[in-house]
N, C-alpha and C positions, 0 to 999 in steps of 0.2 A: 407620734410615729415617726421612724426614722424616713427621712427623705430618699428616694430611690438613687441611686450612680447616675452620677451623668452621662450621658450617650454621647457616644466620641463621633464627631462628625468631621469627613475628610472633605477638604475643598481641592476640585482639581485647579492645578498649577500652584499650589501653595507650595513652596521648597518646605515648611515647618510642617505641614501635613504631611506630604512625602515622608519626611524623616521619621514619624511617628508611626505610619503604615510598615515601615522596613522595622522598625523596633519591635512591633507586634509577630511580624513575620520571623524575625532574625533575635531571638533572647538570650541570645550569647555573647561574649562580650565583642566589642566591635574594632577589631585589630586595626582595621586600615584607618578608619577615624582617629582612633587613638595614636596610631602613628603618625596623622597629621598634625595633631594636637602637639606631639611629643617636639618633633622636629622644627614647628614653627615658633613653639616657647624656647627651643632652645639657641635658635638664630637670633630671636630677639633679646633673650639674656647675655647671649655671649659677649657683646661689648662693655658691659655695666662693667664688671670687675677686671675684665681683663687687663687695665691699666695698673692696676694693684701692685704686681711685683716691679714695675718699673716707675712706678710714682714717683719713687726717692730719688731714682737717678734722673728722671725726665725733669725734675724740679730743681734738679741741682743743675743742668746742663743747660736750660733757660737762663742761669746765672740772675735769678731774682730774690734769691733769699740769701740774705747776707750774712748769716752764719750756719753753720750745722743744725743749731735746735731751731731754725726760722722753717725749715723745709717740712716739719710735719701742718705748719700753718698752712701754706700755700698749697700743699698736695689736698689738705681736708677741703678747701675749698672747690680746687678741680676736681673733686671727687663729689661735691655737693651740687655740681652746676646741673648734673643730668635730672636729680631729684627734682630740683627744682622744676625745671624744664617740664618733667612729667607731673608734677602737680600744678601746674597752669592748665594742662590740657585733659586729663584724666576724664573728668567728668563730660568733658564736651564728647571725646569720644566713643563712652558709654551711652550716652545718649544718640548719637550718632549711629551706632551699633543698633540698637533697640528701634531706628525708623528707618535704615536703610537694609541692616543686614550684619551679619557677623563677618560675612567672606571679604567685603570692599576694605574694611578696616583693617583686618588681617593682612591684606595684599601691601595696603599703601604704609603698613607700617613697617615691612619686609624691605619696603621700596627704601624706604627712610635709613634704614641700617643699610642697608649698603652704600647709599652715598655719603652718608654724614660720619658713619665708622670710617671710610677710605679718605675722608678729608682731615678725621681727628690724626691719623697717621702721618699726615705731609704738614701738620702744625708746627712753625719754628718758632712762634711767639706764645705766649702765656693767653693771651686775650684771647688767639686764635682757637685754643685748644679749650679755653672756657666755652666759647660760642658754640663751635661744633658739638660738643657734650651736653650745653643747653639745648639747641637745636633737637639734636636726638633724642633727648627724653621727653620735647614737647610733641614732636611728630610721631613715634613710637605709640601709638596708642594700642598696642594688640594686648595687654595683660589683663584688661577688662573683659573685651569680648573674646577671648581665649579660656577664660573661667566659664564662662557662662556657656560657652560652646562645648565643653567637655561633660557640661553636665545635662546639653540636651542632645547628644549623640548617642544616649546611651540609654538601658532602663535602671528604674531605681536602685536595683541592687548592685548596678555598678556605676554608681555615681560618685562613691569614695574612691573607687580606681580610678576613675577619669578624673578627679581633682586632685588626685595622687600625682597622676603623671604629669600634669602641669607643674605641681610642685616637684616632682623630679626632674624634669627637664628644665627648670627655672634653676634650681639648685644647683643641678648639674653644671648648667651655665656657669652660675658663679663661682663653681668651682676650677672647670675644664676652661674658662674663661683667663683666669690667672695665669694656668699653668701654661697657655699656650702663651702669652705674655710673658711668661718667664723665660718659655724656651727659645721663643725667638724673636724677642727684643734685642736690641745693638747684637746684629747676626754677626759684623765685621769682627766685633772683638772677642763673642762667643765660638764665632766659627771662620776664623781668618782665611782656612785653606778653601773655601768655601765661596766667600763674599769677599769683592776686593772694596780698600777704602776708598775708591773715586768713583763708585757706583751709586746707584740710587737710594741703596741700604746705606750706606755710609752717610750720606748728606741727611737721609731722614732716619734713624734708627730705631724708628716704634713703628714703621710702615707696615713691616712684615707681617707680624702678627695680626694689625688692622687689615690688610689685605686678606689674609686666610679668611679670617672671619666673615668677610665680604665676599668672598668667591663661595662659600657654604651657603650664606644668608642667599646670593643670587641662585644655586641651585633649589634650595626652597620655594624661592618666590616661582620659580618655573614649574614645581609641584604641586603649587597652588589651584593649578587650572583645574585638577582632579577634585579640589577642596567641595562638597558640599555644603550647603547654605542649611540653616535651621530657624531660622525666625518666621514665624506664620506672618502671610501676607495676605490678608483678609479682613472684612468687616465682620462685626459678631462674635470678638473673643472669646464672651464670656458663654458662650453658647457650645463652643466645641470642644477640642481638645484641651484646651488651656482650661478651660472653667474645672476639668478634673482634676488639672494641676495645680489651679488657685486653691480649690477646696483642700487638698491635701497639704499645701504650703501654709495658707493662714486660716483658712476656714469658709472664705466665701469670696463671691465674684468680686467684693468691695474690695480687697487689697490691689486690684487692678488700678483704685483713682485713690489710695492711701498714700499720703506723702511718705516719703522715704525717712524724712527725717524725724517723723512721728512713730517710726518700727523700731522699738526699744530693742528686738532681737536682734536686729540688723545693727543697729548703730552700736551697741555694747560688743558684740563681737567685732566690731570694725576698731574700735576703740583696741581694745585687746588686741588684736592684730598687730595695731600701729605701734603699739609699745613694744612687741616682740620684734616688729621686722626694723625699728631704732634701734634695739639691741643687736641684732645679727647683723645690721649694716656697719656698726661703729665695731664690732667683734672681727668684721672681716678686713676692716682696715687698718685696726690695730694688730690683729696678728701680723698681717703682711710686715707692717713697718717696725712693728718689734722683734720680727724674727731677721729684717737685716740690717737692722741697726747695730753698731758696735756692742762688743761686749763691756767696756767700760762704760756704756752707759745702762744695762742691762739686758741687753738684747742679745741674740745668736749669732751674728756678725753671718748670716745666710747669705750667698748670691740669690740673685731672682731666680736661678734656677734652680735652686735647692728647694725656694718656697712653689715654684710651678709644682716639682716632684710631689711635695707633700701633700698641694691640694689636688694633683691627680689622682693619688691612692684614695685620698678623702672621697672625692668625686664619683669613683670606683664603687667604692662602698656603699655610698649612698644610692646608688644605680641598682644593686642587687637587694637592699634594703625595701626600697618602694617599690619595686617590681615584685617580690615573692612575700616580703614581711608583713608589710603596711597594711593592705587588706585584711589580714588576721588581726592585725594591733586594735584596727578599726572597730572590726567584729567584736572583739572580746569587750573593749574597753571602751570603745565610743570616742567622738572628738574631742570631749571635754575633759575627761579623766585620763587618755592618751596626754594629752596636754598641759593636762598640770604633771604629773608623772616625768616628761620628759624637761619641764622647768625645773623641776627639784634635782633633776640628777644632773645637769647643765652647773650647777651652784659650783660643786665641787670640782668638776673639771678645771672652770678657769680660774678656778681659787689656785690650781696649782702650776698653772701655767709659769710666773714669775721666778718660781722657785727653780724651773727647770734650766736657767745659767748656771748652775752647779754641775750638771751634769755634761757628758762628751762622749763623744764616739758611740759607741750601740746601745748605750743608756738613754742616750739625749733622744736616737732615732726610734729606738720603741716607745720611749715615753711620748715622743711630739708626735709620731704618727699615729700612735692608738689614740690620743687625744682630740685629734683633728678629725680622724674619722668618726668618733662617737658623738662628738659635739655636732658633726654634718648631720648626722641621723637622728640625733634629739631635734635639731633646729628646722629640720625639714617635717616631722611629726608635729609640730608645733604650727606652723605656718600650715599645713595642711589641714588640720582639725578645724583652726578659725576660720580657714576658708570655704570650709564646708558649711559650717555653721552661718556664715553670710548668705550663701545662695541657696539654702533652704529656709531662710528666712523670708524670701518674697518670691512671686512666679514670673514667670518667662518674661512677660512684657515690660518688667521693672529690671529684670537680673542684669542685663546691660550697663543701665544707670546704675546701678546698687553697686556693681562692681568697679564702675566708675568713680564713685564717691570713697570706695575702700581704697582704690589705686590713687586717687589725689591725695586724700588725708596720709597713706602711708609713705606718697613720696615726700611728703612735707617733712614725716618723719625722718625719712630717710635722708632728705636734704641738709637736716640739721644734723644726723648722724657722723658723716665723715668729717662734716666742718668741726662739730665739738669734739670729734676723736683724734683729729690732727691738733685742733690746741690745746685739750687735754696732753696728749700724748710730748708736744714740746717743752708744756709746763713740767711735766713729771721728768723729762730729760735734765731739767734745771735743780731737781731737788733730790740729787742721787743720795746724800748724807742726812735727809731728813728722821727726825726721829719717830714719826708717825707714819707707817707705811709709803717707806721712800721711794723713789723713783717710779719703776713701771708697777709694783704692786699697788698703788694707789689707782691706776689705771684697771689693772682687772677688778681690784676692790669694787669701784663705780659699774661696772659691767656689770656685775655680780647685784649691786643692788637694782639695777633697771630690770634684772630677770626677775627681784624678787615682785618689783611692783606689778609686773607682766603676770605673775603667778598669782597674787592678790586678786587682780581682776577677772580672773575666771570663777571666780566665786560668790554667791548670792551673798546682799542682795545686788551687787554690780550687773553680774550676767544675765540676761535674760536669755532661755535658752529657746528654739523654735518648738512648735507643736511636739512633733514626732520624737523629740529627745527627752520630753518630759517623762 
């Protein structure tokens, strides 16, 4: 005999219960809450890759690379410092979000972005740049609670949209951030009629893009005053609203006590997510280094402004896709099949990049812009799908910690990615005339091998899916 559904009990003064009541009364899309999710995620993600377009020039200006080929080596470790810092602290931030609430962690993280991103723009030594990036990663604990938050502010039928907004804003930040860096870095050189060589932007050529991102983060911090909390703060979680959620997530209230590390649907989706994240981060760094490197090394000889423009267009296409198309992709294919299809389609696009050096003019522009836009759309489909699997594998009381584990693991993979990509890129520069996949062809081949590994992990017996997707 089937058990009757759990009765929903709302507790006075509990922000989580207040949010549940609001969802019962308003069954439509919570636009205001989703807007908060979008702008806070965007503010957090903008600094991560905003340095990519000028990373090549920054390392050269700091005079630490002895040869042109060594620039990729130092650039890789600078890019990795953020992810190393985030890897150390993400589980802690997830646990804090489960204990005291999502909102305090989100507010502190945005504040850390304002301070440390500005200090990075003032860096004149390599050690200062690495230190500020490391601290920015360690003190910016937003990603774990914001994923939990995007699930908790909406009804079940809108949760795919909620997580896709996180992925969209994060992806746009990773695309628009480089665009900001490309357009605003070295303003004295790019816009001599507006900025004087003896001004502060002449002394600190990479301060302007960092300052603009920090000002945006300040506005977001102010808007967080109106951010509602979603965490339940009362005893007897198993008998209230969360009991119903636990029953749909893993089948019983015992899921609150279950070790996250023994939850294989969670852990298998996290590992898959990490492999794809490693690929995406390595791709972002290699794409920027490849486009600005000289054609004699197999690159495109682009300026940082040119790279920023390509990435800005890719970001615009990403926004349209996530807001208007992805929900239908998820509804028709589901998170697992959409991840597999996106992974398969990414392989020929990546394989085509090294051959674009033989193009020029309009043909090069069309090929590069099209490939960058499609690759961004496919990458965000994969990340959103695997994130949805993670959050559906645990109840609310463990969601912050689960996302913290995912963020820590992903950060460690992403810390390896830029360092490895930088070393790999430097090595490829020195083998331009090799018989087997010369120069950058080897770089893109290894990127594709990583994509294939991620694709294989989406199948049984490795990937265990949450109950509702069986």
